[in-house]
N, CA, C and O atoms as a DFTB+ gen file, in Angstrom:
236 C
 N C O
     1  1       0.851      -1.136      -0.059
     2  2      -0.023       0.004       0.040
     3  2       0.909       1.223       0.014
     4  3       1.925       1.271       0.707
     5  1       0.525       2.201      -0.809
     6  2       1.265       3.402      -0.901
     7  2       1.083       4.333       0.291
     8  3      -0.040       4.481       0.773
     9  1       2.067       4.919       0.749
    10  2       2.016       5.750       1.976
    11  2       2.649       7.120       1.577
    12  3       3.789       7.193       1.118
    13  1       1.798       8.260       1.789
    14  2       2.358       9.545       1.381
    15  2       3.444       9.923       2.382
    16  3       3.417       9.595       3.568
    17  1       4.440      10.673       1.776
    18  2       5.479      11.197       2.681
    19  2       4.877      12.148       3.708
    20  3       4.050      12.984       3.343
    21  1       5.251      12.056       4.949
    22  2       4.732      12.883       5.968
    23  2       3.402      12.384       6.601
    24  3       2.812      13.025       7.471
    25  1       2.988      11.239       6.122
    26  2       1.657      10.781       6.646
    27  2       1.882       9.652       7.628
    28  3       1.004       8.814       7.835
    29  1       3.097       9.628       8.253
    30  2       3.489       8.562       9.105
    31  2       2.730       8.719      10.491
    32  3       1.851       9.559      10.686
    33  1       3.174       7.818      11.408
    34  2       2.574       7.833      12.747
    35  2       2.922       9.094      13.496
    36  3       2.140       9.513      14.349
    37  1       3.966       9.679      13.248
    38  2       4.441      10.813      13.998
    39  2       3.553      12.057      13.819
    40  3       3.361      12.860      14.733
    41  1       3.025      12.169      12.590
    42  2       2.162      13.314      12.247
    43  2       0.735      12.870      11.774
    44  3       0.077      13.503      10.948
    45  1       0.348      11.771      12.354
    46  2      -1.006      11.254      11.976
    47  2      -2.051      12.343      12.245
    48  3      -2.278      12.721      13.395
    49  1      -2.695      12.853      11.160
    50  2      -3.768      13.813      11.366
    51  2      -3.244      15.236      11.755
    52  3      -4.048      16.148      11.946
    53  1      -2.092      15.394      11.855
    54  2      -1.503      16.607      12.319
    55  2      -1.147      17.613      11.382
    56  3      -1.028      18.779      11.759
    57  1      -0.947      17.249      10.079
    58  2      -0.580      18.138       9.025
    59  2      -1.614      18.494       8.019
    60  3      -2.491      17.689       7.710
    61  1      -1.530      19.698       7.494
    62  2      -2.481      20.179       6.514
    63  2      -2.452      19.229       5.258
    64  3      -3.482      18.847       4.703
    65  1      -1.218      18.892       4.871
    66  2      -1.078      17.970       3.670
    67  2      -1.815      16.723       3.877
    68  3      -2.481      16.231       2.967
    69  1      -1.719      16.162       5.101
    70  2      -2.406      14.911       5.388
    71  2      -3.885      14.986       5.346
    72  3      -4.582      14.074       4.900
    73  1      -4.329      16.059       5.806
    74  2      -5.868      16.348       5.637
    75  2      -6.362      16.501       4.324
    76  3      -7.478      16.082       4.017
    77  1      -5.524      17.138       3.432
    78  2      -5.926      17.426       2.078
    79  2      -5.814      16.094       1.265
    80  3      -6.657      15.803       0.417
    81  1      -4.791      15.333       1.541
    82  2      -4.541      14.083       0.764
    83  2      -5.623      13.039       1.044
    84  3      -6.021      12.318       0.130
    85  1      -6.116      12.939       2.308
    86  2      -7.004      11.949       2.656
    87  2      -8.477      12.320       2.431
    88  3      -9.368      11.471       2.383
    89  1      -8.683      13.676       2.293
    90  2     -10.048      14.158       2.093
    91  2     -10.842      14.314       3.459
    92  3     -12.049      14.543       3.528
    93  1     -10.034      14.165       4.471
    94  2     -10.641      14.251       5.920
    95  2     -11.101      15.703       6.137
    96  3     -10.386      16.648       5.804
    97  1     -12.187      15.843       6.644
    98  2     -12.697      17.147       7.057
    99  2     -12.930      18.166       5.820
   100  3     -12.536      19.332       5.810
   101  1     -13.563      17.592       4.892
   102  2     -13.737      18.294       3.569
   103  2     -14.621      19.551       3.820
   104  3     -14.442      20.556       3.133
   105  1     -15.501      19.515       4.719
   106  2     -16.311      20.688       4.916
   107  2     -15.524      21.860       5.307
   108  3     -15.843      22.977       4.898
   109  1     -14.413      21.656       6.153
   110  2     -13.675      22.747       6.505
   111  2     -12.882      23.427       5.234
   112  3     -12.756      24.645       5.109
   113  1     -12.420      22.553       4.406
   114  2     -11.804      23.056       3.148
   115  2     -12.681      23.832       2.349
   116  3     -12.309      24.888       1.837
   117  1     -13.988      23.307       2.194
   118  2     -14.927      23.991       1.428
   119  2     -15.298      25.343       2.006
   120  3     -15.484      26.307       1.263
   121  1     -15.410      25.425       3.341
   122  2     -15.671      26.666       3.970
   123  2     -14.594      27.723       3.804
   124  3     -14.881      28.897       3.569
   125  1     -13.364      27.288       3.931
   126  2     -12.221      28.082       3.562
   127  2     -12.303      28.645       2.107
   128  3     -12.130      29.834       1.841
   129  1     -12.553      27.782       1.296
   130  2     -12.598      28.173      -0.196
   131  2     -13.730      29.187      -0.465
   132  3     -13.534      30.129      -1.232
   133  1     -14.878      29.009       0.141
   134  2     -16.021      29.923      -0.073
   135  2     -15.576      31.228       0.604
   136  3     -15.859      32.281       0.033
   137  1     -14.942      31.258       1.705
   138  2     -14.584      32.473       2.381
   139  2     -13.587      33.351       1.551
   140  3     -13.689      34.573       1.447
   141  1     -12.613      32.589       0.975
   142  2     -11.668      33.267       0.170
   143  2     -12.281      33.892      -1.107
   144  3     -11.901      34.991      -1.511
   145  1     -13.234      33.170      -1.732
   146  2     -13.885      33.695      -2.875
   147  2     -14.662      34.960      -2.500
   148  3     -14.626      35.965      -3.211
   149  1     -15.349      34.886      -1.393
   150  2     -16.140      36.071      -0.897
   151  2     -15.183      37.294      -0.653
   152  3     -15.428      38.421      -1.081
   153  1     -14.108      36.971       0.052
   154  2     -13.126      38.123       0.360
   155  2     -12.594      38.671      -0.861
   156  3     -12.480      39.892      -0.966
   157  1     -12.233      37.842      -1.859
   158  2     -11.722      38.379      -3.121
   159  2     -12.751      39.218      -3.904
   160  3     -12.401      40.180      -4.588
   161  1     -14.041      38.820      -3.780
   162  2     -15.096      39.601      -4.530
   163  2     -15.278      40.911      -3.795
   164  3     -15.425      41.944      -4.448
   165  1     -15.277      40.926      -2.503
   166  2     -15.447      42.224      -1.788
   167  2     -14.284      43.080      -2.071
   168  3     -14.491      44.275      -2.279
   169  1     -13.048      42.599      -2.106
   170  2     -11.909      43.328      -2.406
   171  2     -11.901      43.959      -3.797
   172  3     -11.501      45.110      -3.973
   173  1     -12.351      43.178      -4.779
   174  2     -12.543      43.672      -6.168
   175  2     -13.548      44.807      -6.242
   176  3     -13.319      45.812      -6.916
   177  1     -14.665      44.638      -5.541
   178  2     -15.700      45.639      -5.611
   179  2     -15.159      46.952      -4.984
   180  3     -15.341      48.046      -5.518
   181  1     -14.499      46.786      -3.849
   182  2     -13.900      48.064      -3.126
   183  2     -12.878      48.760      -4.007
   184  3     -12.871      49.989      -4.058
   185  1     -11.996      48.016      -4.718
   186  2     -11.085      48.623      -5.512
   187  2     -11.741      49.335      -6.744
   188  3     -11.336      50.437      -7.114
   189  1     -12.716      48.705      -7.338
   190  2     -13.401      49.251      -8.437
   191  2     -14.111      50.565      -8.040
   192  3     -14.097      51.535      -8.798
   193  1     -14.737      50.581      -6.833
   194  2     -15.419      51.725      -6.388
   195  2     -14.538      52.867      -6.065
   196  3     -14.854      54.029      -6.318
   197  1     -13.353      52.495      -5.462
   198  2     -12.252      53.522      -5.153
   199  2     -11.739      54.117      -6.491
   200  3     -11.628      55.338      -6.593
   201  1     -11.447      53.356      -7.438
   202  2     -10.907      53.808      -8.697
   203  2     -11.910      54.757      -9.361
   204  3     -11.525      55.815      -9.859
   205  1     -13.197      54.384      -9.371
   206  2     -14.212      55.115     -10.014
   207  2     -14.341      56.560      -9.272
   208  3     -14.506      57.587      -9.930
   209  1     -14.257      56.559      -7.905
   210  2     -14.384      57.806      -7.117
   211  2     -13.160      58.633      -7.446
   212  3     -13.287      59.848      -7.600
   213  1     -11.979      58.041      -7.561
   214  2     -10.798      58.853      -7.750
   215  2     -10.802      59.477      -9.166
   216  3     -10.403      60.621      -9.384
   217  1     -11.270      58.663     -10.085
   218  2     -11.273      59.225     -11.484
   219  2     -12.289      60.454     -11.637
   220  3     -12.050      61.401     -12.386
   221  1     -13.398      60.356     -10.888
   222  2     -14.448      61.424     -10.968
   223  2     -13.921      62.625     -10.164
   224  3     -14.313      63.749     -10.477
   225  1     -13.121      62.469      -9.223
   226  2     -12.440      63.607      -8.440
   227  2     -11.459      64.372      -9.339
   228  3     -11.295      65.580      -9.168
   229  1     -10.858      63.749     -10.212
   230  2      -9.851      64.368     -11.159
   231  2     -10.480      65.268     -12.181
   232  3      -9.830      66.188     -12.678
   233  1     -11.713      65.032     -12.505
   234  2     -12.489      65.832     -13.589
   235  2     -12.802      67.176     -13.093
   236  3     -13.416      67.970     -13.805
């Protein structure tokens, strides 16, 4: 049976790589992904509004 490097007894369940490789706690990974997408969207909207406001102030 293949055993991933770092997935030994010493770090059983302790590493991020181990969790990602085994698919354990997939709900946590999904929540983090959704949060990152939301934060990115909010940042893009904020930058767009700021640039539009600055360009109107120059006129």
